[in-house]
C-alpha positions as CSV (number, residue, x, y, z in Angstrom):
1,X,28.4,-68.1,-33.8
2,X,29.2,-71.3,-35.6
3,X,29.4,-69.7,-39.0
4,X,31.8,-67.1,-37.7
5,X,34.0,-69.8,-36.2
6,X,34.0,-71.7,-39.5
7,X,34.9,-68.5,-41.4
8,X,37.8,-67.7,-39.0
9,X,39.1,-71.3,-39.3
10,X,39.2,-71.1,-43.1
11,X,41.0,-67.7,-42.9
12,X,43.5,-69.1,-40.5
13,X,44.1,-72.1,-42.8
14,X,44.8,-69.8,-45.7
15,X,47.3,-67.8,-43.6
16,X,49.1,-71.0,-42.5
17,X,49.2,-72.3,-46.0
18,X,50.8,-69.1,-47.2
19,X,53.3,-69.0,-44.4
20,X,54.3,-72.7,-45.1
21,X,54.1,-72.5,-48.9
22,X,51.5,-75.2,-49.1
23,X,47.8,-75.5,-50.0
24,X,44.4,-76.0,-48.4
25,X,41.7,-78.5,-49.5
26,X,38.0,-77.8,-49.1
27,X,34.7,-78.8,-50.6
28,X,32.9,-76.5,-52.9
29,X,29.7,-77.4,-54.7
30,X,30.3,-81.1,-53.9
31,X,33.8,-81.1,-55.4
32,X,37.1,-81.1,-53.5
33,X,39.4,-78.2,-54.4
34,X,43.0,-77.4,-53.7
35,X,43.7,-73.7,-53.2
36,X,47.3,-72.4,-53.4
37,X,48.6,-69.3,-51.7
38,X,48.7,-67.5,-55.0
39,X,44.9,-67.9,-55.3
40,X,45.0,-70.7,-57.9
41,X,42.1,-73.2,-57.2
42,X,42.4,-76.6,-58.7
43,X,39.4,-79.0,-58.5
44,X,40.2,-82.6,-57.7
45,X,38.4,-85.0,-60.0
46,X,39.5,-88.5,-58.7
47,X,40.2,-90.0,-55.3
48,X,43.9,-89.6,-54.6
49,X,44.5,-87.1,-57.4
50,X,47.1,-84.5,-56.6
């Protein structure tokens, strides 16, 4: 149940980001990543980096 909720939350975040022309941020393999609506994923290397 919890995994399904997390998956649905991530999907909803992507939909909202696309609708608002913004990005989502998540952690993958210990690295924070920015994902844009066009599918581009940019890893963040330093604190406060955009």
